[in-house]
SELUM-362585 format. One line per field, with one value per atom (N, C-alpha, C, O): residue number from 1; x, y, z; residue in three letters. Coordinates in Angstrom, 1 decimal. Example, Ala and Ser with C-alpha at 12.3 -4.5 7.8 and 13.67 -1.06 7.14 Angstrom:
% residues 2
seq = [1	1	1	1	2	2	2	2];
x = [13.2	12.3	13.2	14.2	12.8	13.7	12.9	13.4];
y = [-5.7	-4.5	-3.3	-3.3	-2.2	-1.1	0.0	1.1];
z = [7.8	7.8	7.8	8.5	7.1	7.1	7.9	8.0];
type = [ALA	ALA	ALA	ALA	SER	SER	SER	SER];
% end
This chain:
% residues 173
seq = [1	1	1	1	2	2	2	2	3	3	3	3	4	4	4	4	5	5	5	5	6	6	6	6	7	7	7	7	8	8	8	8	9	9	9	9	10	10	10	10	11	11	11	11	12	12	12	12	13	13	13	13	14	14	14	14	15	15	15	15	16	16	16	16	17	17	17	17	18	18	18	18	19	19	19	19	20	20	20	20	21	21	21	21	22	22	22	22	23	23	23	23	24	24	24	24	25	25	25	25	26	26	26	26	27	27	27	27	28	28	28	28	29	29	29	29	30	30	30	30	31	31	31	31	32	32	32	32	33	33	33	33	34	34	34	34	35	35	35	35	36	36	36	36	37	37	37	37	38	38	38	38	39	39	39	39	40	40	40	40	41	41	41	41	42	42	42	42	43	43	43	43	44	44	44	44	45	45	45	45	46	46	46	46	47	47	47	47	48	48	48	48	49	49	49	49	50	50	50	50	51	51	51	51	52	52	52	52	53	53	53	53	54	54	54	54	55	55	55	55	56	56	56	56	57	57	57	57	58	58	58	58	59	59	59	59	60	60	60	60	61	61	61	61	62	62	62	62	63	63	63	63	64	64	64	64	65	65	65	65	66	66	66	66	67	67	67	67	68	68	68	68	69	69	69	69	70	70	70	70	71	71	71	71	72	72	72	72	73	73	73	73	74	74	74	74	75	75	75	75	76	76	76	76	77	77	77	77	78	78	78	78	79	79	79	79	80	80	80	80	81	81	81	81	82	82	82	82	83	83	83	83	84	84	84	84	85	85	85	85	86	86	86	86	87	87	87	87	88	88	88	88	89	89	89	89	90	90	90	90	91	91	91	91	92	92	92	92	93	93	93	93	94	94	94	94	95	95	95	95	96	96	96	96	97	97	97	97	98	98	98	98	99	99	99	99	100	100	100	100	101	101	101	101	102	102	102	102	103	103	103	103	104	104	104	104	105	105	105	105	106	106	106	106	107	107	107	107	108	108	108	108	109	109	109	109	110	110	110	110	111	111	111	111	112	112	112	112	113	113	113	113	114	114	114	114	115	115	115	115	116	116	116	116	117	117	117	117	118	118	118	118	119	119	119	119	120	120	120	120	121	121	121	121	122	122	122	122	123	123	123	123	124	124	124	124	125	125	125	125	126	126	126	126	127	127	127	127	128	128	128	128	129	129	129	129	130	130	130	130	131	131	131	131	132	132	132	132	133	133	133	133	134	134	134	134	135	135	135	135	136	136	136	136	137	137	137	137	138	138	138	138	139	139	139	139	140	140	140	140	141	141	141	141	142	142	142	142	143	143	143	143	144	144	144	144	145	145	145	145	146	146	146	146	147	147	147	147	148	148	148	148	149	149	149	149	150	150	150	150	151	151	151	151	152	152	152	152	153	153	153	153	154	154	154	154	155	155	155	155	156	156	156	156	157	157	157	157	158	158	158	158	159	159	159	159	160	160	160	160	161	161	161	161	162	162	162	162	163	163	163	163	164	164	164	164	165	165	165	165	166	166	166	166	167	167	167	167	168	168	168	168	169	169	169	169	170	170	170	170	171	171	171	171	172	172	172	172	173	173	173	173];
x = [22.9	22.8	23.0	22.4	23.8	24.0	22.9	22.1	22.8	21.8	21.9	20.8	23.1	23.2	22.5	21.8	22.8	22.2	20.7	20.0	20.2	18.8	18.1	17.1	18.7	18.1	18.2	17.3	19.3	19.4	18.3	17.7	18.1	17.1	15.7	14.8	15.4	14.1	13.9	12.8	14.9	14.8	14.6	13.8	15.3	15.0	13.6	12.9	13.1	11.7	10.7	9.8	10.9	10.0	10.0	9.0	11.2	11.3	10.6	9.8	10.7	10.1	8.6	7.8	8.1	6.7	6.0	5.0	6.7	6.3	6.1	5.1	7.1	7.0	5.8	5.1	5.7	4.6	3.2	2.3	3.1	1.8	1.6	0.5	2.6	2.5	2.1	1.4	2.6	2.3	0.8	0.3	0.1	-1.3	-2.1	-3.1	-1.6	-2.3	-2.1	-3.1	-1.0	-0.8	-1.7	-2.2	-2.0	-2.9	-4.3	-5.1	-4.7	-6.1	-6.1	-7.1	-5.1	-5.1	-5.1	-5.9	-4.4	-4.4	-5.7	-6.2	-6.4	-7.7	-8.7	-9.7	-8.6	-9.5	-9.4	-10.4	-8.2	-8.0	-8.7	-9.3	-8.6	-9.3	-10.8	-11.5	-11.3	-12.7	-13.2	-14.2	-12.3	-12.7	-12.8	-13.5	-12.1	-12.2	-13.4	-13.6	-14.1	-15.2	-16.5	-16.5	-17.6	-18.9	-19.5	-19.9	-19.5	-20.0	-21.0	-20.9	-21.9	-22.8	-22.0	-20.9	-22.6	-21.9	-21.6	-20.5	-22.6	-22.3	-21.2	-20.4	-21.2	-20.2	-18.8	-17.9	-18.7	-17.4	-17.0	-15.8	-17.9	-17.6	-17.1	-16.1	-17.7	-17.2	-15.8	-15.0	-15.6	-14.3	-13.2	-12.1	-13.6	-12.6	-12.2	-11.1	-13.2	-12.9	-12.0	-11.1	-12.3	-11.4	-10.0	-9.1	-9.9	-8.6	-7.8	-6.7	-8.5	-7.9	-7.5	-6.4	-8.4	-8.1	-6.9	-6.0	-6.8	-5.7	-4.4	-3.4	-4.4	-3.2	-2.8	-1.6	-3.8	-3.5	-2.9	-1.9	-3.4	-2.9	-1.4	-0.6	-1.2	0.1	1.1	2.3	0.6	1.5	1.8	2.9	0.8	1.1	2.1	3.0	2.0	3.0	4.4	5.4	4.4	5.7	6.3	7.5	5.4	5.8	6.3	7.2	5.8	6.4	7.9	8.7	8.2	9.6	10.3	11.5	9.7	10.3	10.6	11.6	9.8	10.1	11.5	12.2	11.8	13.1	14.2	15.3	13.9	14.8	15.0	16.1	13.9	14.0	14.9	15.7	14.7	15.6	17.1	17.9	17.4	18.7	19.2	20.4	18.3	18.7	18.8	19.4	18.1	18.1	16.8	16.6	15.9	14.6	14.8	15.6	14.1	14.1	12.7	11.9	12.5	11.2	11.1	12.1	10.0	9.8	9.2	8.0	10.0	9.5	9.0	9.7	7.7	7.0	5.8	5.2	5.3	4.1	2.9	2.8	2.0	0.8	-0.3	0.0	-1.5	-2.6	-3.3	-3.9	-3.3	-3.9	-5.4	-5.9	-6.0	-7.5	-7.8	-8.7	-7.0	-7.3	-7.0	-7.7	-6.0	-5.7	-6.9	-7.3	-7.4	-8.5	-9.7	-10.4	-10.0	-11.2	-11.1	-12.1	-9.9	-9.7	-9.9	-10.6	-9.4	-9.6	-11.1	-11.6	-11.7	-13.1	-14.0	-14.8	-13.7	-14.4	-14.1	-15.1	-12.9	-12.5	-13.2	-13.7	-13.3	-13.9	-15.4	-16.1	-16.0	-17.4	-18.3	-19.2	-18.1	-19.0	-18.9	-19.9	-17.7	-17.5	-18.2	-18.9	-18.0	-18.7	-20.2	-20.9	-20.7	-22.1	-22.7	-23.9	-22.0	-22.6	-22.7	-23.5	-22.0	-22.1	-23.1	-23.3	-23.7	-24.6	-23.9	-24.5	-22.7	-21.9	-21.9	-22.0	-21.7	-21.5	-20.0	-19.3	-19.5	-18.1	-18.0	-18.6	-17.3	-17.3	-15.9	-15.0	-15.7	-14.4	-14.6	-15.5	-13.7	-13.7	-12.3	-11.3	-12.2	-10.9	-10.9	-11.9	-9.9	-9.8	-9.5	-8.8	-10.1	-9.8	-8.3	-7.8	-7.6	-6.1	-5.4	-4.2	-6.0	-5.3	-5.5	-4.9	-6.2	-6.5	-5.4	-5.5	-4.2	-3.1	-2.2	-2.4	-1.2	-0.2	0.8	1.2	1.3	2.4	3.5	3.3	4.7	5.8	6.1	6.3	6.0	6.2	6.0	5.9	5.9	5.7	4.2	3.7	3.5	2.0	1.6	0.5	2.3	2.0	2.0	1.1	3.0	3.1	2.0	1.4	1.8	0.8	-0.6	-1.4	-0.9	-2.1	-2.3	-3.4	-1.2	-1.3	-1.6	-2.5	-1.0	-1.2	-2.7	-3.4	-3.1	-4.5	-5.5	-6.5	-5.3	-6.1	-6.1	-7.2	-5.0	-4.9	-5.7	-6.4	-5.6	-6.3	-7.8	-8.6	-8.2	-9.6	-10.2	-11.3	-9.4	-9.9	-10.1	-11.1	-9.1	-9.3	-10.5	-11.2	-10.7	-11.8	-13.1	-14.0	-13.3	-14.5	-14.6	-15.7	-13.5	-13.5	-13.9	-14.7	-13.5	-13.8	-14.9	-15.1	-15.6	-16.7	-18.0	-18.2	-18.9	-20.1	-21.4	-22.4	-21.3	-22.4	-21.8	-20.8	-22.5	-22.1	-21.3	-21.9	-20.1	-19.4	-17.9	-17.4	-17.3	-15.9	-15.8	-16.5	-14.9	-14.6	-13.1	-12.3	-12.7	-11.3	-11.2	-12.0	-10.3	-10.1	-8.7	-7.7	-8.6	-7.3	-7.3	-8.2	-6.2	-6.0	-4.5	-3.7	-4.2	-2.9	-2.6	-3.5	-1.4	-0.9	0.4	1.3	0.3	1.6	2.6	2.2	3.8	4.9	5.8	6.5	5.7	6.5	5.8	4.8	6.4	5.9	6.0	5.4	6.9	7.2	6.9	7.0	6.6	6.4	5.1	4.6	4.5	3.3	3.3	4.0	2.5	2.4	1.0	0.0	1.0	-0.2	-0.7	0.1	-2.0	-2.5	-3.7	-4.7	-3.6	-4.7	-5.1	-4.3	-6.4	-6.9	-8.0	-8.8	-8.1	-9.3	-9.9	-9.4	-11.2	-11.9	-13.1	-13.8	-13.4	-14.5	-15.3	-14.8	-16.4	-17.2	-17.1	-17.9	-16.0	-15.7	-15.0	-15.0	-14.4	-13.7	-12.4	-11.9	-11.9	-10.6	-9.4	-9.6	-8.2	-7.0	-6.5	-5.5];
y = [-134.4	-134.7	-136.2	-137.0	-136.5	-137.9	-138.5	-137.8	-139.8	-140.6	-140.2	-140.1	-140.1	-139.8	-138.5	-138.3	-137.5	-136.1	-136.1	-135.5	-136.9	-137.0	-137.6	-137.2	-138.7	-139.3	-138.4	-138.4	-137.6	-136.7	-135.6	-135.3	-135.1	-134.1	-134.6	-134.0	-135.9	-136.5	-136.7	-136.4	-137.1	-137.3	-136.0	-135.9	-134.9	-133.6	-133.1	-132.6	-133.3	-133.0	-133.7	-133.1	-135.0	-135.8	-135.4	-135.3	-135.1	-134.6	-133.3	-133.1	-132.4	-131.1	-131.2	-130.7	-132.0	-132.2	-132.9	-132.5	-133.9	-134.6	-133.7	-133.7	-132.8	-131.8	-130.9	-130.6	-130.4	-129.4	-130.0	-129.4	-131.3	-132.0	-132.4	-132.3	-132.8	-133.3	-132.2	-132.4	-131.0	-129.9	-129.6	-129.6	-129.4	-129.2	-130.4	-130.3	-131.6	-132.8	-133.0	-133.5	-132.7	-132.8	-131.8	-132.1	-130.7	-129.7	-130.3	-130.1	-131.0	-131.6	-132.7	-132.8	-133.5	-134.6	-134.0	-134.5	-133.0	-132.3	-131.7	-131.8	-131.1	-130.5	-131.6	-131.4	-132.8	-133.9	-134.3	-134.6	-134.2	-134.5	-133.4	-133.8	-132.2	-131.1	-131.4	-131.2	-131.7	-132.0	-133.1	-133.1	-134.2	-135.3	-135.0	-135.6	-133.9	-133.5	-132.5	-132.1	-132.1	-131.2	-132.0	-133.3	-131.3	-132.0	-132.3	-131.4	-133.6	-134.1	-135.2	-135.9	-135.4	-136.6	-137.8	-137.7	-139.0	-140.2	-140.3	-140.7	-140.0	-140.0	-139.1	-139.4	-137.8	-136.9	-137.4	-137.3	-138.0	-138.6	-139.7	-139.8	-140.5	-141.6	-141.0	-141.5	-140.0	-139.3	-138.7	-138.9	-138.0	-137.4	-138.5	-138.3	-139.6	-140.7	-141.3	-141.6	-141.4	-141.8	-140.8	-141.2	-139.5	-138.5	-138.6	-138.6	-138.8	-138.9	-140.2	-140.1	-141.3	-142.5	-142.4	-142.8	-141.8	-141.6	-140.6	-140.9	-139.6	-138.7	-139.4	-139.2	-140.3	-141.0	-142.0	-142.2	-142.6	-143.5	-142.7	-143.2	-141.5	-140.7	-140.3	-140.2	-140.0	-139.6	-140.8	-140.6	-142.0	-143.2	-143.3	-143.6	-143.0	-143.0	-142.0	-142.3	-140.8	-139.8	-140.2	-140.0	-140.8	-141.3	-142.4	-142.5	-143.2	-144.2	-143.7	-144.3	-142.5	-141.9	-141.6	-141.8	-141.1	-140.8	-142.2	-142.3	-143.2	-144.5	-145.0	-145.8	-144.7	-145.2	-144.7	-145.5	-143.4	-143.0	-143.7	-143.9	-144.0	-144.8	-146.2	-146.7	-146.7	-148.1	-148.1	-149.0	-147.1	-147.0	-146.9	-147.5	-146.3	-146.1	-147.2	-147.2	-148.2	-149.3	-149.0	-149.7	-147.9	-147.5	-147.6	-147.0	-148.5	-148.7	-149.5	-150.5	-149.2	-149.9	-150.2	-149.3	-151.4	-151.8	-151.3	-151.4	-150.9	-150.4	-151.6	-152.0	-152.2	-153.4	-152.8	-152.4	-152.9	-152.4	-153.2	-153.8	-153.3	-154.0	-153.4	-152.2	-154.2	-153.7	-154.7	-155.9	-154.3	-155.1	-155.3	-154.4	-156.5	-156.8	-156.6	-156.1	-156.8	-156.6	-155.2	-154.8	-154.3	-152.9	-152.4	-151.5	-152.9	-152.5	-152.9	-152.0	-154.1	-154.6	-153.7	-153.3	-153.4	-152.6	-151.2	-150.6	-150.6	-149.3	-149.2	-148.3	-150.2	-150.2	-150.4	-149.8	-151.3	-151.6	-150.3	-150.0	-149.6	-148.3	-147.3	-146.6	-147.1	-146.2	-146.5	-145.5	-147.7	-148.1	-148.3	-148.5	-148.3	-148.6	-147.7	-148.1	-146.4	-145.4	-145.6	-145.6	-145.8	-146.0	-147.3	-147.3	-148.3	-149.6	-149.4	-149.9	-148.8	-148.7	-147.8	-148.1	-146.8	-145.9	-146.7	-146.3	-147.8	-148.7	-149.8	-150.7	-149.9	-150.9	-152.2	-153.3	-152.1	-153.3	-153.5	-152.5	-154.7	-155.0	-155.2	-155.8	-154.6	-154.8	-155.3	-154.7	-156.4	-157.0	-157.4	-157.5	-157.8	-158.3	-159.4	-159.5	-160.4	-161.5	-161.8	-161.4	-162.3	-162.6	-163.8	-164.0	-164.6	-165.8	-165.4	-164.4	-166.1	-165.7	-165.7	-164.9	-166.6	-166.7	-165.5	-165.3	-164.7	-163.5	-162.3	-161.3	-162.4	-161.3	-161.1	-161.3	-160.7	-160.3	-159.4	-159.1	-158.9	-158.0	-158.8	-159.9	-158.2	-158.8	-157.8	-156.6	-158.3	-157.5	-157.4	-158.4	-156.2	-156.0	-154.5	-153.7	-154.3	-152.9	-152.7	-152.8	-152.4	-152.3	-151.2	-151.3	-150.1	-149.0	-149.5	-149.2	-150.2	-150.7	-151.8	-151.8	-152.6	-153.7	-153.0	-153.4	-152.0	-151.2	-150.6	-150.6	-150.0	-149.4	-150.4	-150.2	-151.6	-152.6	-153.1	-153.3	-153.3	-153.7	-152.7	-153.1	-151.4	-150.4	-150.3	-150.2	-150.5	-150.6	-151.7	-151.6	-152.9	-154.1	-153.9	-154.2	-153.3	-153.1	-152.0	-152.2	-151.0	-149.9	-150.5	-150.2	-151.3	-151.9	-152.9	-153.0	-153.6	-154.5	-153.7	-154.1	-152.6	-151.8	-151.2	-151.2	-150.7	-150.1	-151.1	-150.7	-152.4	-153.3	-154.3	-155.3	-154.1	-154.9	-154.1	-153.0	-154.7	-153.9	-154.5	-153.8	-155.7	-156.3	-157.3	-157.9	-157.4	-158.3	-157.7	-156.8	-158.1	-157.5	-157.8	-158.5	-157.4	-157.5	-158.0	-157.5	-158.9	-159.4	-159.4	-159.9	-158.7	-158.7	-159.7	-159.7	-160.6	-161.8	-161.8	-161.7	-162.1	-162.2	-163.6	-163.9	-164.3	-165.6	-165.7	-164.9	-166.6	-166.8	-168.3	-169.1	-168.7	-170.1	-170.0	-169.4	-170.6	-170.7	-171.6	-172.8	-171.1	-172.0	-172.5	-173.4	-171.8	-172.2	-171.5	-170.9	-171.7	-171.0	-169.5	-168.8	-169.0	-167.6	-166.9	-165.7	-167.7	-167.2	-167.6	-168.8	-166.8	-167.1	-166.5	-165.6	-167.1	-166.6	-165.9	-166.5	-164.6	-163.8	-163.8	-163.4	-164.2	-164.2	-163.2	-163.4	-162.2	-161.2	-161.3	-161.1	-161.5	-161.6	-160.7	-160.3	-160.2	-159.4	-160.2	-160.5	-160.6	-161.4	-160.6	-160.0	-160.6	-159.8	-160.6	-161.6	-160.2	-160.8	-160.1	-160.3	-159.3	-158.6	-159.4	-160.6	-158.7	-159.4	-160.0	-160.8	-159.6	-160.2	-159.5	-158.6	-159.9	-159.2	-160.0	-159.6];
z = [32.7	34.1	34.3	33.6	35.3	35.7	36.5	37.1	36.4	37.2	38.7	39.3	39.2	40.6	40.9	41.9	40.1	40.3	40.2	40.9	39.2	39.0	40.2	40.7	40.8	42.0	43.2	44.0	43.3	44.4	44.3	45.3	43.1	42.9	43.2	43.8	42.7	43.0	44.5	45.0	45.2	46.6	47.3	48.3	46.9	47.5	47.2	48.1	46.0	45.7	46.5	47.1	46.7	47.5	48.9	49.6	49.5	50.8	51.0	52.0	50.1	50.2	50.1	50.9	49.1	48.9	50.1	50.6	50.6	51.8	53.0	53.7	53.2	54.3	54.1	55.0	52.9	52.6	52.7	53.1	52.5	52.6	54.1	54.6	54.7	56.1	57.1	58.0	56.8	57.8	57.9	59.0	56.8	57.0	57.5	58.2	57.0	57.4	59.0	59.6	59.5	60.9	61.7	62.8	61.0	61.6	61.6	62.6	60.6	60.5	61.6	62.3	61.7	62.7	64.1	65.0	64.3	65.6	66.0	67.1	65.0	65.3	65.6	66.3	65.0	65.3	66.8	67.4	67.3	68.7	69.6	70.6	69.2	69.9	69.8	70.9	68.7	68.5	69.4	70.0	69.5	70.3	71.8	72.5	72.2	73.6	73.9	75.0	72.8	73.0	73.1	73.0	73.4	73.5	72.2	71.4	71.9	70.6	70.9	71.9	69.9	70.0	69.7	69.2	69.9	69.6	68.1	67.7	67.3	65.8	65.4	64.6	66.0	65.6	66.1	65.3	67.3	67.7	66.8	66.4	66.3	65.4	64.1	63.6	63.6	62.4	62.5	61.6	63.7	63.9	64.0	63.5	64.7	64.8	63.4	63.1	62.5	61.1	60.4	59.7	60.6	60.0	60.5	59.8	61.8	62.4	61.9	61.6	61.9	61.4	59.9	59.5	59.1	57.7	57.5	56.7	58.3	58.3	58.7	58.0	59.7	60.0	58.9	58.7	58.3	57.2	56.0	55.4	55.7	54.7	55.0	54.2	56.3	56.7	56.5	56.1	56.8	56.5	55.0	54.7	54.1	52.7	52.3	51.5	52.8	52.5	53.0	52.3	54.2	54.7	53.8	53.6	53.2	52.3	51.0	50.3	50.6	49.4	49.6	48.7	50.8	51.1	51.2	50.8	51.7	51.8	50.4	50.3	49.4	48.1	47.6	47.0	47.9	47.5	48.3	47.8	49.6	50.4	49.9	49.9	49.4	48.8	47.6	47.4	46.7	45.5	45.9	45.2	47.0	47.4	48.3	48.8	48.6	49.5	51.0	51.7	51.4	52.8	53.5	54.5	53.0	53.7	54.9	55.0	56.0	57.2	57.7	57.7	58.1	58.7	60.1	60.8	60.5	61.9	62.7	62.5	63.5	64.3	65.6	66.5	65.8	67.0	67.2	66.3	68.4	68.7	67.9	67.9	67.4	66.7	66.9	67.2	66.8	66.9	65.6	65.0	65.0	63.7	63.7	62.7	64.8	64.9	64.7	64.1	65.4	65.3	63.9	63.4	63.3	61.9	61.0	60.2	61.2	60.4	60.6	59.7	61.9	62.3	61.7	61.2	61.8	61.2	59.7	59.2	59.0	57.5	57.2	56.3	57.9	57.7	58.0	57.2	59.0	59.3	58.2	57.8	57.8	56.8	55.5	54.8	55.1	53.8	53.9	52.8	55.1	55.2	54.4	53.6	54.4	53.7	52.2	51.5	51.7	50.3	49.8	48.8	50.6	50.3	50.4	49.4	51.4	51.6	50.5	50.1	50.0	49.0	47.7	46.8	47.5	46.3	46.5	45.7	47.7	48.1	48.4	48.4	48.8	49.2	50.7	51.5	51.1	52.5	52.7	51.9	53.8	54.2	55.6	56.5	55.8	57.1	57.4	56.6	58.7	59.1	60.1	60.9	60.0	60.9	61.4	60.8	62.6	63.2	64.1	64.8	63.9	64.8	66.2	66.4	67.2	68.6	68.8	69.6	68.2	68.5	67.9	68.3	67.0	66.5	67.4	67.1	68.4	69.3	70.3	71.5	69.8	70.6	69.8	68.6	70.4	69.7	69.0	69.4	67.9	67.1	67.0	67.2	66.6	66.4	64.9	64.3	64.4	62.9	62.6	63.5	61.3	60.8	60.6	59.4	61.6	61.6	60.6	60.0	60.5	59.6	58.1	57.4	57.7	56.4	56.1	55.1	57.1	57.0	56.8	56.0	57.6	57.5	56.2	55.6	55.6	54.3	53.2	52.3	53.3	52.3	52.4	51.4	53.6	53.9	53.3	52.7	53.6	53.1	51.6	50.9	50.9	49.5	48.9	47.9	49.5	49.1	49.2	48.4	50.4	50.7	49.7	49.2	49.5	48.5	47.1	46.5	46.7	45.4	45.3	44.3	46.4	46.5	46.3	45.6	47.0	46.9	45.5	44.9	45.0	43.6	42.6	41.7	42.6	41.6	41.9	41.2	43.0	43.3	43.1	43.6	42.3	41.9	42.6	42.6	43.2	43.9	44.9	44.7	46.0	47.0	48.1	48.8	48.4	49.5	49.6	48.7	50.7	50.9	52.4	53.3	52.6	53.9	54.2	53.4	55.3	55.7	56.9	57.8	56.7	57.7	58.3	57.5	59.6	60.2	60.9	61.7	60.6	61.2	61.6	61.2	62.5	62.9	63.1	63.4	62.8	63.0	63.8	63.4	65.0	65.8	65.2	64.9	65.0	64.5	65.6	65.4	66.7	67.9	69.1	69.0	70.3	71.5	71.4	72.2	70.6	70.6	69.2	69.1	68.2	66.9	66.2	66.5	65.4	64.7	63.3	63.1	62.5	61.1	61.1	61.4	60.8	60.7	59.3	58.4	59.0	57.7	57.7	58.4	56.9	56.7	55.2	54.3	55.0	53.6	53.4	54.3	52.2	51.7	50.6	49.6	50.9	49.9	49.5	50.3	48.2	47.6	46.6	46.1	46.2	45.2	43.9	43.0	43.7	42.5	41.5	41.6	40.5	39.4	39.8	39.0	40.9	41.4	40.8	40.0	41.2	40.7	39.5	38.9];
type = [MET	MET	MET	MET	HIS	HIS	HIS	HIS	LEU	LEU	LEU	LEU	TYR	TYR	TYR	TYR	GLU	GLU	GLU	GLU	MET	MET	MET	MET	ASN	ASN	ASN	ASN	ARG	ARG	ARG	ARG	LEU	LEU	LEU	LEU	LYS	LYS	LYS	LYS	GLY	GLY	GLY	GLY	ASP	ASP	ASP	ASP	PHE	PHE	PHE	PHE	LEU	LEU	LEU	LEU	ALA	ALA	ALA	ALA	THR	THR	THR	THR	MET	MET	MET	MET	SER	SER	SER	SER	HIS	HIS	HIS	HIS	GLU	GLU	GLU	GLU	ILE	ILE	ILE	ILE	ARG	ARG	ARG	ARG	THR	THR	THR	THR	PRO	PRO	PRO	PRO	LEU	LEU	LEU	LEU	ASN	ASN	ASN	ASN	GLY	GLY	GLY	GLY	VAL	VAL	VAL	VAL	ILE	ILE	ILE	ILE	GLY	GLY	GLY	GLY	MET	MET	MET	MET	THR	THR	THR	THR	SER	SER	SER	SER	VAL	VAL	VAL	VAL	LEU	LEU	LEU	LEU	MET	MET	MET	MET	ASP	ASP	ASP	ASP	SER	SER	SER	SER	THR	THR	THR	THR	LEU	LEU	LEU	LEU	SER	SER	SER	SER	LYS	LYS	LYS	LYS	ASP	ASP	ASP	ASP	GLN	GLN	GLN	GLN	LYS	LYS	LYS	LYS	ASP	ASP	ASP	ASP	HIS	HIS	HIS	HIS	VAL	VAL	VAL	VAL	GLN	GLN	GLN	GLN	ILE	ILE	ILE	ILE	ILE	ILE	ILE	ILE	GLN	GLN	GLN	GLN	ARG	ARG	ARG	ARG	SER	SER	SER	SER	GLY	GLY	GLY	GLY	ASN	ASN	ASN	ASN	LEU	LEU	LEU	LEU	LEU	LEU	LEU	LEU	LEU	LEU	LEU	LEU	ASN	ASN	ASN	ASN	ILE	ILE	ILE	ILE	ILE	ILE	ILE	ILE	ASN	ASN	ASN	ASN	ASP	ASP	ASP	ASP	VAL	VAL	VAL	VAL	LEU	LEU	LEU	LEU	ASP	ASP	ASP	ASP	PHE	PHE	PHE	PHE	SER	SER	SER	SER	LYS	LYS	LYS	LYS	LEU	LEU	LEU	LEU	GLU	GLU	GLU	GLU	SER	SER	SER	SER	GLY	GLY	GLY	GLY	LYS	LYS	LYS	LYS	ILE	ILE	ILE	ILE	GLU	GLU	GLU	GLU	LEU	LEU	LEU	LEU	VAL	VAL	VAL	VAL	LEU	LEU	LEU	LEU	ALA	ALA	ALA	ALA	PRO	PRO	PRO	PRO	PHE	PHE	PHE	PHE	ASN	ASN	ASN	ASN	ALA	ALA	ALA	ALA	ILE	ILE	ILE	ILE	GLN	GLN	GLN	GLN	LEU	LEU	LEU	LEU	MET	MET	MET	MET	ASP	ASP	ASP	ASP	THR	THR	THR	THR	VAL	VAL	VAL	VAL	THR	THR	THR	THR	GLU	GLU	GLU	GLU	VAL	VAL	VAL	VAL	MET	MET	MET	MET	TRP	TRP	TRP	TRP	ARG	ARG	ARG	ARG	GLN	GLN	GLN	GLN	ALA	ALA	ALA	ALA	HIS	HIS	HIS	HIS	SER	SER	SER	SER	LYS	LYS	LYS	LYS	GLY	GLY	GLY	GLY	LEU	LEU	LEU	LEU	VAL	VAL	VAL	VAL	ILE	ILE	ILE	ILE	ALA	ALA	ALA	ALA	SER	SER	SER	SER	THR	THR	THR	THR	ALA	ALA	ALA	ALA	ALA	ALA	ALA	ALA	VAL	VAL	VAL	VAL	SER	SER	SER	SER	ALA	ALA	ALA	ALA	ARG	ARG	ARG	ARG	ARG	ARG	ARG	ARG	ASN	ASN	ASN	ASN	TYR	TYR	TYR	TYR	LEU	LEU	LEU	LEU	GLY	GLY	GLY	GLY	ASP	ASP	ASP	ASP	GLY	GLY	GLY	GLY	GLY	GLY	GLY	GLY	ARG	ARG	ARG	ARG	ILE	ILE	ILE	ILE	GLY	GLY	GLY	GLY	GLN	GLN	GLN	GLN	ILE	ILE	ILE	ILE	LEU	LEU	LEU	LEU	LEU	LEU	LEU	LEU	ASN	ASN	ASN	ASN	LEU	LEU	LEU	LEU	ALA	ALA	ALA	ALA	SER	SER	SER	SER	ASN	ASN	ASN	ASN	ALA	ALA	ALA	ALA	VAL	VAL	VAL	VAL	LYS	LYS	LYS	LYS	PHE	PHE	PHE	PHE	THR	THR	THR	THR	HIS	HIS	HIS	HIS	ALA	ALA	ALA	ALA	GLY	GLY	GLY	GLY	GLY	GLY	GLY	GLY	ILE	ILE	ILE	ILE	CYS	CYS	CYS	CYS	ILE	ILE	ILE	ILE	ASP	ASP	ASP	ASP	VAL	VAL	VAL	VAL	LYS	LYS	LYS	LYS	THR	THR	THR	THR	THR	THR	THR	THR	ASP	ASP	ASP	ASP	THR	THR	THR	THR	SER	SER	SER	SER	SER	SER	SER	SER	THR	THR	THR	THR	GLU	GLU	GLU	GLU	SER	SER	SER	SER	VAL	VAL	VAL	VAL	LEU	LEU	LEU	LEU	THR	THR	THR	THR	ILE	ILE	ILE	ILE	SER	SER	SER	SER	VAL	VAL	VAL	VAL	VAL	VAL	VAL	VAL	ASP	ASP	ASP	ASP	SER	SER	SER	SER	GLY	GLY	GLY	GLY	ILE	ILE	ILE	ILE	GLY	GLY	GLY	GLY	ILE	ILE	ILE	ILE];
% end
């Protein structure tokens, strides 16, 4: 079997698996929307929102599996769209809170006032990277805590450098 044929078969497999996983996941995400419209206590709504955000993050990961095959073939494209870095940070903090708390860790987030605006970039990929870093921080931190920080530096009147960092008291990378 030639390399081209192997790559084609791998791409077909990834596309099929991605579809098979996305279908039930979209059902879960859709049902969380239905739940949010029902009568729930504040705590229940908070839990459903976390499920919904986690589902969306998982959906992004599944999409990235497909993107991996696109990357190998040189066909990857960044999605340039407005995104809010503070919302990304808050979502990741909320998703990781229970796992951190169960280990006795503190997880917090901070943001510079200047970072409180929308940016143009691939927010989905940035969110996945941030979730991966935060997850590893929780995994490898045994005492203390994790802090997700967002800062920005204006480079011109229309451009800024966005810096998002995950700092932990663990063993480090």
